[in-house]
C-alpha positions, 0 to 999 in steps of 0.5 A: 226166605222160604224154608225147604218145604215152602221151596219145594211147593214153590218149585213144584208150582213153577213146574206145574204148567201144561197145555191146560192153561193154553186151552183156557185162553183158547176157549175164552178167545173162541167164546168172544169170537177171536178165531184167527180166520185168514182172509185175502185182501180182496175178501177183507175189502168186499166184506168191509172189514177194517184192519184187525177185524175178524170174519167169523160166524161164532156159534160157540156162545150158543153152546155155552150159554144154552147150558149155563142159562139152565144152571140157576141156584134158587136156595139151600135146604138144610132140613125142615126143622133147621133155621139155617136156610134163611141165614145162608140165603141172606149171605147169598143175597148180600154177596149178590150171588144172583149175578155172580153165580152166572159168572161162575157157571158160565166160566166153568162151562166155557173153560172146564174149571172155575173157582170160588174164594170164600173169605171173611169180610171184617167190615160187613161181618159175614162170609164173602164169596169171590169168583176166581177164573182158572189160571191161564198162565198169567193170572188166576186160581188153581187147585193142586191135587195129590198124585196118590189120592185122586180128588184130594186137594193138597193146596190152592194157588192164586197168581195175579199182578197187584196195583203196583205192578208187582206179581203176587202169589198166595198159597192156600193150605187147610191150616194156613195162607202163605203170601209171596211176591216175585223177586227181582233177584237174590236168593229165592230158592230157584222159584223166583218167589219171596215171602210178602210182608208188606201188608202184614204177616207172610204166613196167616194161621187158618184155624178155628177156635179149637185149633182145627184147620178151617180148610182150603177156602178155594172151591173148585167148580168142574164141568163135565166131571168124569172122576179126573181132577179137572173138568172138560170144557163144552167147547173141547169138541166144538172148536174144530167144528167152528174152524171148519164152519168158518172155512166153509162160510169163507168158501161160500162167500168167495164162490158167491163173489166170483161165480154167483152173479150173471156175467154179460157178454156182447159180440159185435159192438162195444159195451163201454158205458153200459151199466147193468142194474135193476130197471136198465136197458142193454141196447145197440144201434147195430142190427141184430145180424151184426151183434149178439148179446147174452150172459153166463148164468151164475153157479148154483150155491145150494150145495155149498150152503148145505155143506155149511149147514152140515157143520152147524148141525154137527155142532148141535149134535155133538154139543147136544144143543137143540137145533132150533137154537141155531135156527138153520131152517127158520121154522120154530118147532112145536112145543112137543118137538122142542121138548124132545129136542131139549132132552139132551140139553136137560140131561146135561144141565141136570148132570152139571147141577149135581157136581156144581151143587156139591161145590156150592154146598162145600162153599157154604160149609166153609162159610158157616165155619167162618161164621162160627169162628169170626161172626157168632161171638161178635154179632149181637143180632145174628143167628148165633152158632150154627150147627156145622153137622147140619146137611146142606142141599143146593136147590136148583131152578128146574132145568126142563122147560115146563108149563106152570100147570104141569108143574103144579100137578106134579107138586100136588101129587108129591104132597098128597101121595108122598107127603113131601113137606110144604117148605120143600115143595115151595122151594121146588116151585121157585119161591126164594128162601125168604119168601118161604120163611114169610109163608111159614109165618102166615096164620093159614100155615100155622093153623095147618101145622097145628091141625097136622100135629093134632092128627098125629097125636090122635093117631099115636094115642089110638089103641093099636089093634092086635092080630086076631082082635076084632073091633067092637062095632064089627062084633056087634054087627056079627051078633 
């Protein structure tokens, strides 16, 4: 049975539900096109919708995907003299993070929050990274923050239903992991959760060899972080506009169905049996003096179409997504115009790279700590103990759409004017850490480094000229 402190945390968890979980569900539904649009029976019939199908023009994925696709990690930089780059990138590849990172980034952009679980894989002998969706009221992960210290995570929780249909809960603290299951009844302290011991201890110690806590192994990825504990979805301001757009399109279709087509009329004869279709004739055997034939012109729908397009443009403006992504006009913009349009999207992507980059760095700091505790002493061919004080910096793919020639010119300037190390420039150019490691082993690179070291030694050995002291060659020239 949970003790008093555990019961307090469980009851706090029970009362921690709010509107955020409902919004997570709504954003996920809107992303996949579940908009709950209302149609009449006739509208469903002429739109050829089956029972249960929805009508929508879903622009939500465009807004989400346009940003998420610009968030791509290409490596980690731990410094020119460090050999940890290759180790960290090996863990990245072994966890197939080239695919999993996309899920993390997309979920954070769509929901506002996403999580990454860092654990130790005994079978593989390495850290393991697992994407976890934000808790939606049924299952998922959530970080719980201190009310006194903003941004300070007290614990994290994961709720799910196991293969046996039993509801489970894990609580992650800096120094322990507590496991619970939903009880069918009995004394549970009011929360309904009891300690779970079916697969071992109900409380797992989470400390290093020195007795210090390993830290909460749940990393929070926030979108649009503004200093609050939780992120903001990119769809927050888009959902109302999407609803209005759906209504505008339904009205447009209804108007087209009822008023956009010509309605023919005949006076003085019976038009029964006459079908109006391309290539057909409308005729009567009666003289023109007895019969009149005409039509009512269809209504002009251009204003309704413009009205609908205004909502599309508003979605682009509010989300700072290039209007060309929606192709309202049908014309593809020139390269310079497209670059100008992308400025807002690029600024958003670069902003998200900072916050999410910090989250990836936190994840690999915990992974490095786990390696030193569980892997370094057992592995025979591993990298050994890793320096936990070594900085980790996330390297991202360029958010700006650029041509290769302009990028090469920029890298050249950085090398010649700023003396940026080649390894850093290679990473900026998009080479993977393992490719950078290969290039460092080439004879050409080693020769360049040897020449560089020789020049540095010669510069240090050269006697320094004192103020007021003239060089010998200068004295001879003056004589």
